[in-house]
Steps between C-alpha positions, in 0.01 A plus 500: 500500500641838408494763773448878402594744759201709619694828418507405133121452496437833657756711327495751220752675285542855372708689258867535544486864389243776553423779262768721344420785739577279805802339356643837384608590849182680612463450879192277536450600862484872427232474236154633578237229560209486265206727598689659780663835409801548717504133608335312788535645844390266784501796733237702316271702721149370546373797300703417196470125518271374209458165682362663813286733286366211301361330823209737480399400152215233442687348205882543545670561175764282331745771622467357843608155384795665314609680816484178708706309235753778500516484876576130462764570235667725759514208747635256259721711262850382485417140623712271278352240276539138621319203329276344763561793741212641702670762729680831486828303489395389161160451306374384160224655305210282610585514873519889474158509338358250765648717783380827369139369431479349844644809687323765301166352391458198736477283186671157524656414162670170418876488525600419139474710183339194327213511761476868519430523119166330564371744758231755433382600147716571192524876420626667173831687514336830399244460785752438791427649833735534803500166685471277188752223461720512190654182361795450270656206322865576454756259354577210739299270711325748734218750449504837680230700687473857626243740625370781289539840655329717236651738243678215310706382794508171710662398824697169505800304605759524227788241488746789405397774740276345765172654594432804274265677267513441124311632193276278301608678184857405566600304180574173703180500701297605196637207300436252778162619634274205538174598664348694795257389767277693742456327835252763625358821363705812597217638720494170695878506542490858619224417753721224635800743527275723709370223713843362569660834585771449241671799336 
């Protein structure tokens, strides 16, 4: 009987290189985050905090989901990629998605990319909303998954740079885009953010 390590079943792989703008020496960590002029400041005052302001809305907007995901990015950014990893010492793409969905939305997703791709409903690329899962089929034996942030960007664990934000229109990701899935509607995700106190 052939034994396959669990890490190999759960893993995923990403591009060895990011877009030309990232590879050209631009400092990734000094870039503005999408939808947040001036970057994200976790010490924002209550008056200027869109997450706190959104608590009073009957139907919180997808912007709340984006803000919560960006807060998760701040927690995980710089974590190295490790096939089969599940912690800040090293994590792979599907484990990152699993952690973020559990911590932010109280949604339990399966551990592997192969199982996550069957969650929720399919969504067209031009209809993506923050919180949708985006899947890629790069060369090699593993598929890849990330979480859409909005404005053409997604949050994922890259083999080359660890946890980071990338652009869907990057030539590599555009070429290997496979499909997208919506586990829950953005309004439901936003309501779960509010209920859990995340952000």
